N, C-alpha and C positions, 0 to 999 in steps of 0.2 A: 696570754692568748694572742694569736696572730691576727693582726688587722690588715686587711688589704688596702693599700692606698690607691688613690685615683690614678688613672693613667696619665702620663706626662704628655706634653705636646709632641715630644719625640716619638712616643708610642703611637699617637694618632698619625703622624707623618709617615712613619714606617708602615703602618697598616695600609694607608692609602697607596703608598708606592708599591707595596707587595701585591696588593689585590686589584682594586679598580684601575690604577694607572697602567699596570702591566697588561691587563685584559683589554683596556680601551685605547691604549696608545702604543705600547711596545709591540704587542702581537699584531695589531693592524698595520703599523708601519713596516714591520718585518714582512707581512703578507704582501703589501703593496710593492715593496722593494724587490722581493723574490719573484713575484708574478709580473712585474713591470706593467701592471694594469692600473696606470694612473691617468685618469682623466676626470672631468667633472660631469657627473649626472649620467642618467640613462637615456637622455634625449627627449625627455617629456616636457622640457621647458620650465617646470617648477621644481626640479630636482634639488637645486642648491638651497632654495627657500624651505622646502619641505624637509630636507635633511638637516638644515640648521635648526628648524623648529624642534625636530625629534631630538637632536643632540643637546639643545639648550634645555628642553624638558628633562632629559636624562640627567644632565649635570645638576640641575636644580634638585631633583630627587636624591641623588647621591650626596650632595652636600647637606641637604636638609636632614637626611637620616643619620649621617655620620655625626652631625651636631647633636641630634637627639640621643644617639647612643652615648655620647660623651656626657651630655648634661643630665639627662634623666636616667639613663641606664648605667652610668658610672663605668663604662667599658669602651672597648673598641670593636671594629669589625672582624678582628682576628680571632680565630678559635682559642688561641693561647691566652687571650685577655677579653673574654666576652662581657657583655653588659651583665651587671649583677641584678638589675631590676628589669622586669618585662616592660618594654616600651610599647605603648598603645596610644600614642598621640600623634598629631600631625597626619602625615600620609599613612601611617600605620592604622588609622581609623577607617581607611578605605580599602586597603589591600595588605595582605600579610608580608609581602616581600618587596616593598617599594625601593629598597636599595638595589636589589637585583633588577627590578623593573627599570630603574634608572640606568643601569649598566646596559641592559637590553636595548633601551631607547637610544643610548649613545652609539652602540654597535650598529643599529638599524640606520641611524642618521648618517653614520660614516659610510655604510654601504650605499646609501642613496646619494650622498654628496659625491663619492668617487665613482658611482656607477659600476662598482666592482662585484662581480659574481663571487669572487673569492672571499671578500668581506662579508657578503651575504651568507655564504657557506659557513664562515666563522660565527656569524650571528646565530644561525640555526644550531650548529654544533655546541656552542657555549650554552645556549638556552636549554638544549636537550640534556646535556651533562649536568647542568645546575639543577634542573627539574628533579632528576633522580637523586642527586646529593641532598637536596632539600627534603624530598620524600622519604628517603631511607636513612639519613644521617641527621640532618639538622632538626627536623620536626620531632623525631623520637628524643633527641637530646633536649629539646626545649620542654617537652612533657616531663622528662626527668628533673630538669632544673626548676621549672615553675609550676608543675603539677596542674591542678584544676584551673588555675587562672589562665594558663595557656590553652587548655582544652576548651574552655568557654570562649576564649578569643578565637581559636581555630574554628569553632562551630559557627561563629557569627561574622567572620571577616574572610573573604575568599583569598585564595593563594595568588592568583594572577590577574583575574578580571576585577577591576575596582567596583565596590559598592557605589550606588548612585548617591546615597546619603551616608554621612560619617556614623560609624558605630559609637554609641554613647556609653557603652560598658554594660548595658543591660542585656539579659537573654531575651531573644525574640521568640 
C-alpha cells in the first residue's frame, strides 16, 4: 500500500516561493518598477507606521498558517501537496482563510507604505480573483476531501471577517 510521506523542507520553501513570495514581493516590485510609482506613503503622516503594522500582521498570519499546515495538516499550501488533515487551530479558529488574509494584509500594507495606486489596484484585483477561486474551487474541494467536518467548520467560521471569539469545534 502506498503511504504518503510528509513534505520536505524543500517542498515548503518551494511552496512559499511559488505562491506568497511571488504575489507579495515579485509582482509588487514589478508593478513599482514599471509604474515608476515609488515614494513613501499617501501623505497622511502615519502611512509608514500603518503600512508596517498591516504588513507585519500579514507576515505573522502567513508564517503561522504555513507552520500549521506543515505540523498539523501534514502538507503544504500548494494544491499539489495539500494538507491531509483539516486544520482548525490557531487563526483558523477565527477565520477560514487566514493565510490569504495574511497575504491581503501584506499587499495592503505595501500599497500604504509606497502610497501606490497601482499596488492598491493589485491588492483589489488579487483579493477579487482569490475570492472566486476560493468560492468555486477551493471550498468545493475541501468539502470533497474533508466532508462533514469541513461543512461544520464552514458553517461556524466566517470566510473573511474574523469571529470575535475562537471557534471551539462545537456547533452553535
